[in-house]
GUPAFI-873214 format. One line per field, with one value per residue (C-alpha): residue number from 1; chain; x, y, z. Coordinates in steps of 0.001 Angstrom, whole numbers, plus 500000, padded with zeros to 6 digits. Layout:
N
num (NUM, ...)
chaine (A, ...)
east (X, ...)
north (Y, ...)
up (Z, ...)
//
This chain:
334
num (1, 2, 3, 4, 5, 6, 7, 8, 9, 10, 11, 12, 13, 14, 15, 16, 17, 18, 19, 20, 21, 22, 23, 24, 25, 26, 27, 28, 29, 30, 31, 32, 33, 34, 35, 36, 37, 38, 39, 40, 41, 42, 43, 44, 45, 46, 47, 48, 49, 50, 51, 52, 53, 54, 55, 56, 57, 58, 59, 60, 61, 62, 63, 64, 65, 66, 67, 68, 69, 70, 71, 72, 73, 74, 75, 76, 77, 78, 79, 80, 81, 82, 83, 84, 85, 86, 87, 88, 89, 90, 91, 92, 93, 94, 95, 96, 97, 98, 99, 100, 101, 102, 103, 104, 105, 106, 107, 108, 109, 110, 111, 112, 113, 114, 115, 116, 117, 118, 119, 120, 121, 122, 123, 124, 125, 126, 127, 128, 129, 130, 131, 132, 133, 134, 135, 136, 137, 138, 139, 140, 141, 142, 143, 144, 145, 146, 147, 148, 149, 150, 151, 152, 153, 154, 155, 156, 157, 158, 159, 160, 161, 162, 163, 164, 165, 166, 167, 168, 169, 170, 171, 172, 173, 174, 175, 176, 177, 178, 179, 180, 181, 182, 183, 184, 185, 186, 187, 188, 189, 190, 191, 192, 193, 194, 195, 196, 197, 198, 199, 200, 201, 202, 203, 204, 205, 206, 207, 208, 209, 210, 211, 212, 213, 214, 215, 216, 217, 218, 219, 220, 221, 222, 223, 224, 225, 226, 227, 228, 229, 230, 231, 232, 233, 234, 235, 236, 237, 238, 239, 240, 241, 242, 243, 244, 245, 246, 247, 248, 249, 250, 251, 252, 253, 254, 255, 256, 257, 258, 259, 260, 261, 262, 263, 264, 265, 266, 267, 268, 269, 270, 271, 272, 273, 274, 275, 276, 277, 278, 279, 280, 281, 282, 283, 284, 285, 286, 287, 288, 289, 290, 291, 292, 293, 294, 295, 296, 297, 298, 299, 300, 301, 302, 303, 304, 305, 306, 307, 308, 309, 310, 311, 312, 313, 314, 315, 316, 317, 318, 319, 320, 321, 322, 323, 324, 325, 326, 327, 328, 329, 330, 331, 332, 333, 334)
chaine (A, A, A, A, A, A, A, A, A, A, A, A, A, A, A, A, A, A, A, A, A, A, A, A, A, A, A, A, A, A, A, A, A, A, A, A, A, A, A, A, A, A, A, A, A, A, A, A, A, A, A, A, A, A, A, A, A, A, A, A, A, A, A, A, A, A, A, A, A, A, A, A, A, A, A, A, A, A, A, A, A, A, A, A, A, A, A, A, A, A, A, A, A, A, A, A, A, A, A, A, A, A, A, A, A, A, A, A, A, A, A, A, A, A, A, A, A, A, A, A, A, A, A, A, A, A, A, A, A, A, A, A, A, A, A, A, A, A, A, A, A, A, A, A, A, A, A, A, A, A, A, A, A, A, A, A, A, A, A, A, A, A, A, A, A, A, A, A, A, A, A, A, A, A, A, A, A, A, A, A, A, A, A, A, A, A, A, A, A, A, A, A, A, A, A, A, A, A, A, A, A, A, A, A, A, A, A, A, A, A, A, A, A, A, A, A, A, A, A, A, A, A, A, A, A, A, A, A, A, A, A, A, A, A, A, A, A, A, A, A, A, A, A, A, A, A, A, A, A, A, A, A, A, A, A, A, A, A, A, A, A, A, A, A, A, A, A, A, A, A, A, A, A, A, A, A, A, A, A, A, A, A, A, A, A, A, A, A, A, A, A, A, A, A, A, A, A, A, A, A, A, A, A, A, A, A, A, A, A, A, A, A, A, A, A, A, A, A, A, A, A, A, A, A, A, A, A, A, A, A, A, A, A, A)
east (530307, 532843, 530753, 527675, 529568, 530863, 527364, 525928, 528769, 528121, 524409, 525177, 527494, 524899, 522178, 524513, 525395, 521725, 520855, 523732, 522659, 519074, 520108, 522409, 519527, 517128, 519457, 520398, 516835, 514899, 513601, 512500, 512034, 513772, 516527, 515389, 515267, 518115, 516206, 512814, 511835, 508895, 508006, 507020, 504171, 501894, 498899, 500820, 502135, 498628, 497223, 500024, 499410, 495756, 496544, 499453, 497573, 493957, 493683, 496854, 497806, 501546, 502148, 500247, 502816, 505847, 505158, 505061, 501545, 500326, 498004, 497386, 494766, 491747, 492593, 496344, 497004, 500340, 503009, 503132, 506499, 507890, 506005, 507551, 510506, 509613, 510366, 506962, 507457, 505463, 505928, 504075, 502751, 501093, 500550, 500898, 504081, 506471, 509401, 510066, 509755, 510255, 508726, 511471, 512268, 510802, 511772, 514473, 516943, 516858, 515890, 518037, 520383, 517549, 516671, 513029, 513325, 514525, 511654, 509115, 510542, 510375, 506816, 505268, 507404, 508799, 512560, 514682, 517537, 520110, 518096, 516543, 513034, 510428, 507957, 504417, 503292, 504298, 501420, 503409, 501303, 498392, 500391, 501732, 498149, 497234, 497310, 500937, 500180, 498737, 501885, 503984, 501918, 502601, 506326, 506325, 504705, 507182, 510002, 508451, 508485, 510687, 513908, 514073, 517086, 516157, 517672, 515466, 516536, 516925, 514214, 514419, 512201, 511541, 512754, 511624, 509902, 513296, 513826, 510245, 510072, 512529, 509904, 507117, 508156, 506804, 506825, 504264, 501169, 499823, 496108, 493770, 491940, 488223, 486038, 484320, 481079, 481448, 480945, 481457, 484566, 486050, 485266, 487007, 490067, 490098, 489655, 492699, 494743, 493746, 494594, 491328, 491372, 494775, 493296, 489681, 490235, 491086, 494178, 495496, 498707, 500699, 499318, 497050, 493557, 490849, 488707, 485261, 486069, 487052, 486439, 484742, 487022, 488621, 492323, 493822, 496034, 497464, 498158, 501978, 502293, 499912, 498929, 495175, 493594, 491380, 489980, 489039, 485361, 483284, 482667, 480726, 477047, 475747, 472874, 473546, 477317, 478535, 477501, 474440, 472107, 474193, 473078, 475635, 475252, 475886, 478989, 480406, 479565, 481344, 484575, 483840, 483195, 486963, 487744, 487640, 490265, 489595, 493038, 492298, 494524, 492545, 491821, 492768, 489165, 489104, 492399, 490846, 488387, 490822, 491445, 494304, 492096, 493566, 490195, 491679, 493568, 490724, 488457, 490247, 488841, 486201, 482593, 482467, 485381, 483937, 480612, 482328, 483988, 480581, 479079, 481788, 481545, 477804, 478599, 480606, 479315, 477715, 479589, 478056, 480916, 480299, 483550, 484315, 486186, 487464, 487904, 490030, 487364, 484836, 487322, 487871, 484129, 483604)
north (491976, 490704, 487581, 489714, 491830, 488716, 487261, 490445, 490552, 486935, 487614, 490610, 488467, 485692, 488147, 489690, 486244, 485258, 488495, 488019, 484435, 485525, 488201, 485779, 483320, 486074, 487307, 483788, 482425, 485442, 486633, 483054, 483469, 481564, 483232, 485185, 483040, 483831, 482387, 484038, 486136, 488468, 488735, 492291, 492401, 495369, 493600, 492768, 496322, 497719, 495389, 496396, 500103, 499653, 497710, 499916, 503173, 502324, 499150, 498304, 501985, 501363, 504752, 506522, 505640, 505672, 509165, 512470, 513817, 517410, 517858, 521491, 520076, 517863, 514222, 514848, 514048, 512522, 514537, 512900, 514482, 512322, 509126, 506300, 508341, 507718, 510000, 510093, 510098, 507894, 508212, 507934, 511483, 511309, 507562, 505774, 503992, 502881, 504870, 506755, 505200, 506603, 505122, 503835, 504922, 502182, 503655, 501936, 504524, 502642, 499135, 498606, 496257, 494212, 490875, 489961, 487374, 490017, 492318, 489543, 488574, 492184, 492811, 489444, 488269, 491416, 491014, 493585, 492893, 493083, 490856, 493677, 492761, 495307, 496832, 495769, 499331, 497988, 495461, 492463, 490045, 490952, 490952, 487500, 486194, 487803, 485945, 485694, 486985, 490174, 490705, 490056, 492633, 495253, 494527, 494699, 498118, 499299, 498277, 500545, 503738, 506656, 506567, 509348, 509910, 510694, 510437, 508620, 508613, 505330, 504169, 504195, 501749, 501971, 499283, 496458, 496723, 496903, 493309, 492051, 493154, 490370, 487744, 489151, 488295, 484973, 482846, 483962, 481796, 483099, 482667, 482663, 485735, 484892, 485385, 488791, 486861, 485776, 489328, 488862, 486674, 488995, 491986, 490320, 489812, 493493, 494609, 492515, 493865, 497425, 496804, 498487, 496841, 498345, 501842, 501067, 498711, 500471, 499278, 499337, 501005, 497933, 498118, 495074, 495078, 495580, 492423, 492708, 496028, 494936, 497781, 499901, 502900, 505326, 505059, 508532, 510253, 513753, 516355, 516205, 520001, 521295, 518195, 518419, 515069, 512883, 509477, 506622, 505904, 502980, 500945, 498096, 497771, 499379, 501554, 504387, 504728, 502773, 502391, 500236, 502890, 503406, 501954, 500420, 503389, 505871, 503945, 503867, 507501, 508566, 507299, 508399, 511926, 512306, 511376, 515048, 516612, 519731, 521327, 524530, 525223, 524531, 527185, 526476, 525535, 523138, 521518, 520760, 518566, 517096, 513362, 510885, 508567, 508575, 509072, 510317, 507079, 504763, 506789, 505150, 501753, 500380, 500624, 496818, 496515, 499157, 497333, 494095, 495847, 497175, 493677, 492250, 495045, 494373, 490853, 492099, 492130, 495533, 497375, 500322, 502796, 506458, 508111, 511786, 512152, 515736, 516665, 519715, 521141, 521005, 522479, 525449, 526012, 526277)
up (547378, 544861, 544363, 543653, 541133, 539424, 539329, 537802, 535267, 534342, 533866, 531645, 529519, 529240, 528218, 525634, 524244, 524089, 522289, 519858, 519226, 518639, 516172, 514380, 513996, 512909, 510180, 509072, 508957, 507713, 505367, 504684, 500936, 498131, 496142, 493094, 489968, 487589, 484619, 485144, 482140, 481536, 477887, 477097, 474591, 473788, 475331, 478506, 478894, 478346, 480996, 483343, 482681, 483633, 486806, 487938, 487391, 488179, 490296, 492240, 491733, 492118, 490529, 493304, 495982, 493692, 492324, 494174, 494783, 494814, 497786, 496968, 494568, 495046, 495882, 495599, 491909, 490980, 489177, 485752, 485026, 487850, 487079, 489069, 490351, 494015, 496943, 498651, 502419, 504787, 508536, 511820, 511533, 508127, 507604, 510939, 509841, 512641, 511337, 508130, 504677, 501188, 498057, 495794, 492254, 490041, 486672, 484578, 485896, 489206, 488087, 484981, 486870, 488364, 486800, 486196, 488963, 491422, 490498, 490925, 494314, 495556, 494389, 495245, 498186, 499802, 499440, 497627, 495222, 498020, 500374, 502419, 503639, 502573, 505003, 503979, 503348, 499943, 499822, 498599, 500719, 498408, 495190, 496059, 495907, 492594, 489286, 488236, 484746, 486279, 488354, 485243, 483359, 486044, 485886, 482082, 482325, 484970, 482627, 479962, 482055, 481060, 483108, 485700, 487906, 491507, 494959, 497449, 501137, 502983, 505343, 509120, 511045, 514772, 517190, 517297, 513900, 512202, 513381, 513069, 509428, 508561, 509468, 507282, 503678, 502476, 499364, 496797, 496433, 493153, 492626, 489656, 488382, 488548, 485510, 485465, 485035, 488676, 489822, 493555, 493255, 490659, 492870, 495810, 493606, 492616, 496229, 497186, 494252, 495164, 498859, 499886, 503312, 504129, 504322, 505185, 508137, 511426, 513292, 516826, 518015, 516913, 513372, 513770, 512259, 514873, 515203, 513659, 511981, 508480, 505992, 508694, 508106, 510513, 509632, 509896, 507339, 507280, 504646, 504397, 504296, 506966, 508936, 508337, 509177, 507019, 507953, 505673, 505107, 506300, 503114, 504719, 503714, 506907, 505769, 508192, 508576, 505526, 501879, 502462, 501076, 497912, 494601, 492249, 489907, 492719, 493775, 490245, 489560, 492754, 491205, 487666, 488881, 489215, 485604, 484598, 486865, 488900, 489023, 490878, 493876, 497039, 499614, 503226, 504016, 501069, 502089, 505463, 503526, 501027, 500893, 500726, 498649, 495098, 493456, 490190, 489663, 490646, 488359, 485417, 486345, 484001, 485097, 485025, 487465, 489781, 489676, 490687, 493654, 494705, 494430, 496695, 499272, 499520, 500766, 503753, 507301, 507976, 510721, 512536, 512676, 512001, 510923, 511462, 508166, 508447, 512131, 511333, 509025, 511841, 514312, 511991, 511668, 515426)
//
């Protein structure tokens, strides 16, 4: 009996040592990203800030996540008085996140002590100033493939925001994601922005910058993209106040369940229809058919850029996947 107890005790000690060794290696090895450059500088010019304003508000829509939204109105417009101040909550209930995340304050009130190299590393490689690995809800894997001058433009614009003091809670990731997240950041591999004359290639670039696939590709319980379902829609989001569900649309060129029957003009006009805001407070029935899609921000894209996105989406494999977009609206009607 004593031998058995000693054996069990020894096994417990060995398992504990192995676990400790594994954690030591994990924290020593990852995130496997170079240190932020101390000499990296982003020159802030009017043209660069303007380009960054366009990208951050209408393409990459950084300001959508990093600004509180008002879902009592159509498409949940951002609160411009809190532009960039952070605080938006993302969790398993409303966004399918394994834990609870809060968008950070990205105004100069929070970033004044950050170097340009630290900002670039966070946005393009996923490692914060203090070495914390970022969860890829912040789509740094995409930003790390963009043209570096576009990322620099976004950062120049962020530096120009009005400083707003705000308290943003710390994140809490579920086990084992809190460990796995350390392995996700990677060195940026900046690409080249295609010429707008190559409509499909340029559209693919914009789709990556806008992270369209992140919302429009359904995922399994582990957060992995379902094979063969790229851009087929069905990811579920919830109104943060009342929990009403909305699911992303199928944007593949399937003629029946996707956008295959849409003309380019219809596609562009769908976005441009949100340029003139409808600010009435939604009724309960209307909130059941509201959307997490930030239409008002994407509406600011140029018609040329929207046309390029349409051209690229038309090249995708059509996927038959009919999405019930507003299940709670139909439940209320029954």
